[in-house]
C-alpha positions as CSV (number, residue, x, y, z in Angstrom):
1,M,-23.9,7.3,51.3
2,T,-20.9,9.5,52.5
3,T,-20.4,8.7,56.5
4,S,-18.0,11.1,58.4
5,Q,-17.5,12.6,61.9
6,T,-17.6,16.0,60.1
7,V,-21.1,16.4,59.2
8,L,-23.0,14.8,62.6
9,A,-26.4,13.4,61.4
10,E,-29.9,12.5,64.0
11,L,-32.9,11.9,62.2
12,D,-35.3,11.9,65.0
13,S,-39.1,12.0,64.5
14,G,-39.0,13.0,60.8
15,V,-36.3,15.6,61.0
16,L,-32.3,15.2,60.2
17,K,-30.9,17.4,62.5
18,L,-26.8,17.9,60.7
19,T,-24.5,20.0,62.6
20,L,-20.9,20.6,60.8
21,N,-18.5,19.5,62.7
22,R,-14.8,20.7,63.0
23,P,-14.8,23.1,65.6
24,E,-11.9,23.4,66.3
25,K,-11.6,24.8,62.0
26,L,-14.8,27.5,63.3
27,N,-16.9,24.6,60.9
28,S,-14.8,25.5,57.6
29,F,-14.8,23.2,54.8
30,N,-13.2,20.5,54.0
31,E,-13.2,17.4,50.9
32,E,-13.8,15.7,53.4
33,M,-16.9,17.7,55.1
34,H,-18.3,18.9,51.1
35,L,-19.2,15.6,50.4
36,A,-20.1,14.3,54.1
37,L,-23.2,17.0,53.6
38,R,-23.8,16.5,49.8
39,A,-24.4,13.0,50.5
40,Q,-26.3,13.8,53.9
41,V,-28.8,16.7,52.5
42,Q,-29.6,14.3,48.8
43,R,-30.2,11.3,51.6
44,A,-33.2,14.1,53.4
45,H,-34.4,14.1,49.2
46,D,-33.7,10.1,48.5
47,E,-35.8,9.3,52.1
48,D,-39.8,9.6,52.7
49,A,-38.8,9.4,56.6
50,I,-37.6,12.9,56.4
51,R,-39.9,14.8,56.2
52,A,-37.6,18.5,57.3
53,V,-34.3,19.8,58.1
54,L,-32.0,21.0,60.3
55,L,-28.8,22.9,60.0
56,T,-26.5,23.9,62.8
57,G,-22.6,24.1,63.5
58,A,-20.5,22.7,66.9
59,G,-18.9,24.3,69.1
60,R,-18.8,28.5,68.8
61,G,-19.4,29.0,64.8
62,F,-21.6,28.1,62.6
63,C,-18.7,28.5,59.5
64,A,-16.0,29.9,58.1
65,G,-16.7,29.2,54.8
66,Q,-13.8,27.5,52.8
67,D,-10.7,25.7,55.5
68,L,-7.9,28.2,53.6
69,G,-5.0,25.4,55.1
70,D,-4.7,23.9,52.1
71,R,-4.2,26.9,49.7
72,D,-1.2,28.3,51.2
73,P,0.8,29.7,48.1
74,R,4.2,30.1,50.4
75,K,4.1,26.1,49.1
76,G,4.6,26.7,45.7
77,G,3.2,25.3,42.8
78,P,0.7,26.1,39.9
79,K,-2.5,29.0,40.8
80,P,-5.8,26.9,42.5
81,D,-8.9,26.7,40.1
82,L,-11.3,27.8,42.3
83,G,-13.9,27.6,39.7
84,H,-13.6,24.0,40.3
85,T,-14.4,23.4,43.6
86,I,-17.2,25.8,43.5
87,E,-18.6,24.1,39.8
88,T,-17.7,20.4,42.4
89,F,-18.3,20.6,45.6
90,Y,-19.9,23.8,46.5
91,N,-22.8,24.2,44.2
92,P,-24.0,21.0,43.7
93,T,-24.7,20.7,47.4
94,L,-26.9,25.0,46.8
95,R,-28.5,22.8,44.4
96,L,-29.7,20.8,46.2
97,I,-30.6,22.9,49.2
98,R,-32.3,24.8,47.4
99,A,-34.4,21.5,45.3
100,L,-35.1,20.1,48.8
101,E,-38.7,20.0,48.7
102,K,-38.7,19.5,52.4
103,P,-38.5,22.3,55.2
104,V,-34.7,23.8,55.4
105,I,-34.0,25.2,58.8
106,C,-30.6,26.3,59.5
107,A,-29.5,27.1,63.3
108,V,-26.8,30.0,63.1
109,N,-24.5,29.4,66.6
110,G,-22.2,32.6,65.7
111,V,-19.8,33.2,63.1
112,A,-20.6,32.6,59.6
113,A,-18.3,33.4,56.4
114,G,-17.8,33.3,53.3
115,A,-19.7,30.3,52.0
116,G,-21.1,29.4,55.7
117,A,-22.4,32.0,55.7
118,N,-24.3,32.1,51.4
119,I,-25.3,28.9,53.0
120,A,-27.1,29.6,55.3
121,F,-29.5,32.2,53.5
122,A,-29.9,28.3,50.7
123,C,-31.9,27.8,53.6
124,D,-35.2,28.6,54.2
125,I,-35.9,29.3,57.9
126,V,-32.8,31.3,59.6
127,L,-32.8,32.7,63.2
128,A,-29.5,32.9,64.2
129,A,-28.6,33.8,68.3
130,K,-27.6,37.6,68.8
131,S,-24.2,36.8,69.2
132,A,-24.0,35.0,65.8
133,K,-23.0,37.4,63.3
134,F,-22.6,36.4,58.7
135,I,-19.3,38.7,57.3
136,Q,-18.6,38.8,53.4
137,A,-15.4,37.8,53.7
138,F,-14.5,36.8,49.8
139,S,-13.3,40.7,49.8
140,K,-10.5,40.9,52.1
141,I,-8.7,37.7,50.4
142,G,-8.9,39.2,46.7
143,L,-12.4,37.1,45.3
144,I,-15.9,37.7,44.9
145,P,-19.3,35.7,47.2
146,D,-19.9,32.3,46.1
147,A,-22.1,29.4,47.3
148,G,-25.1,31.9,45.9
149,G,-23.9,35.1,47.7
150,S,-23.9,37.1,45.4
151,W,-27.1,36.1,44.2
152,S,-29.2,35.7,47.7
153,L,-27.9,38.5,49.1
154,T,-29.6,40.9,46.1
155,R,-32.4,39.4,46.1
156,I,-33.0,39.3,49.7
157,L,-31.4,43.3,50.8
158,G,-31.7,44.7,46.6
159,E,-28.8,46.0,44.9
160,P,-26.9,48.8,47.9
161,R,-26.9,46.5,50.6
162,A,-25.5,43.7,48.8
163,K,-22.8,46.2,47.2
164,A,-22.5,47.3,50.6
165,L,-22.0,44.2,52.4
166,T,-19.7,42.1,50.6
167,L,-16.9,45.1,49.9
168,T,-16.2,46.1,52.6
169,A,-16.6,42.6,54.4
170,E,-18.0,44.7,56.9
171,P,-19.5,42.2,59.7
172,L,-23.1,41.7,60.4
173,M,-24.4,41.7,63.1
174,A,-27.8,38.7,64.1
175,E,-30.4,41.9,65.2
176,T,-29.7,43.6,62.0
177,A,-29.6,41.2,60.2
178,A,-33.0,40.2,61.3
179,D,-34.4,43.6,61.2
180,W,-33.4,43.7,57.5
181,G,-34.9,40.8,56.3
182,L,-33.0,39.1,55.5
183,I,-33.1,35.6,58.3
184,W,-36.1,34.7,60.4
185,K,-35.1,36.3,63.5
186,A,-32.5,36.5,66.2
187,L,-32.7,34.5,69.4
188,D,-31.2,34.5,72.8
189,D,-28.1,32.2,72.7
190,E,-29.8,30.0,74.3
191,A,-32.6,29.7,73.0
192,L,-31.6,29.2,69.6
193,I,-31.1,25.4,69.5
194,P,-33.9,24.9,71.7
195,E,-36.8,27.4,69.1
196,A,-34.5,26.1,65.6
197,E,-35.5,22.2,67.5
198,A,-39.5,23.0,68.2
199,L,-39.9,24.6,64.7
200,A,-37.9,21.4,63.0
201,A,-40.6,19.2,64.7
202,K,-43.3,21.5,64.0
203,L,-42.9,21.4,60.0
204,A,-41.9,17.3,59.7
205,A,-45.1,17.1,61.5
206,G,-46.4,19.2,58.9
207,P,-48.2,18.2,55.5
208,T,-45.3,18.0,53.2
209,L,-46.4,17.4,50.7
210,G,-48.1,21.2,50.7
211,L,-45.1,22.9,52.1
212,G,-42.6,21.5,49.5
213,L,-45.1,22.5,46.6
214,T,-45.5,26.8,48.6
215,K,-41.5,26.9,48.5
216,R,-41.7,25.9,45.0
217,L,-43.2,28.0,44.7
218,I,-42.2,31.0,45.9
219,H,-38.7,29.7,44.0
220,E,-40.4,30.9,41.6
221,A,-41.6,34.1,41.8
222,A,-38.5,35.4,40.9
223,T,-39.3,35.1,37.2
224,N,-42.7,34.4,36.5
225,D,-43.8,36.9,35.3
226,L,-47.9,37.3,37.3
227,D,-50.1,35.2,35.0
228,T,-47.7,32.6,34.5
229,H,-47.1,32.6,38.5
230,L,-51.3,32.1,38.5
231,D,-51.6,29.4,36.4
232,R,-48.3,27.7,38.1
233,E,-50.7,28.2,41.5
234,R,-53.3,26.2,40.0
235,D,-52.0,23.5,39.2
236,C,-50.1,23.4,42.6
237,Q,-52.6,23.7,43.2
238,R,-54.3,21.0,42.1
239,E,-51.8,18.4,43.3
240,A,-52.5,18.9,47.0
241,G,-56.0,18.9,46.5
242,R,-55.7,15.6,45.5
243,S,-53.0,15.2,48.7
244,D,-53.2,12.2,51.5
245,D,-52.8,15.7,53.9
246,Y,-55.3,18.0,52.2
247,A,-58.0,15.9,53.6
248,E,-56.3,15.0,57.4
249,G,-56.0,18.7,57.1
250,V,-60.4,19.3,56.4
251,T,-60.6,16.1,58.3
252,A,-59.6,17.0,61.2
253,F,-61.0,20.7,60.8
254,L,-64.7,19.5,61.0
255,E,-64.3,17.2,63.9
256,K,-62.0,19.5,65.7
257,R,-58.6,17.5,66.4
258,P,-55.3,18.1,65.1
259,A,-55.0,17.0,62.6
260,S,-52.3,13.8,61.1
261,F,-50.5,14.4,58.3
262,R,-47.8,12.1,56.4
263,G,-45.8,14.4,53.7
264,K,-48.3,12.3,51.4
């Protein structure tokens, strides 16, 4: 596994807390941080002890996207292949986040720009400080939204707002993002991390097999027709109903006690 101080990892009570840690660069991505984040998300896939993930940023920002310091055109040389960057670094991590059948919570503690915003939108539940803002900064430098931005914005907000945000690069404040349904909640700055940690702990203690199946169905709903989706609900409910968590949940309900789920 790649270990790096650019992504701090802490596992506690089933929650893997990941903190993007290049605060002097507003946690913008360089190659080292790309690989470190991917390794930790892969770890969440591989380790049964991890039952939820919490992603946040160090310092005054969540993530400013790609670090452009190594891409100064004034240095000369061949023109960059940004498609290679996307295929090599961003897309594998985004696919891992979306495919993880465990809850992924994102706590946006400041500016989330470019790919930083779009990585947040790939997570399952997004909380943001009221001072945070989301910026589709790509048009300012002649690029297109990547890291799934043109996909997630269109599906969540619809074509008119997706176009306006991406073409103008105007900042979207956290409270408006919550009002529009782009994120779950905008919170007072000092409440963000405590509430995000409490939510992650609650989900990690829950029936995570069933939560993972729920995620899978919601992801599939965008492309399934109703008949297909009814069949998928049948199949996933069959799997959930055979789990130890279901037996424990029903037993706890009948015995009027809190359930002790194991994610199996």
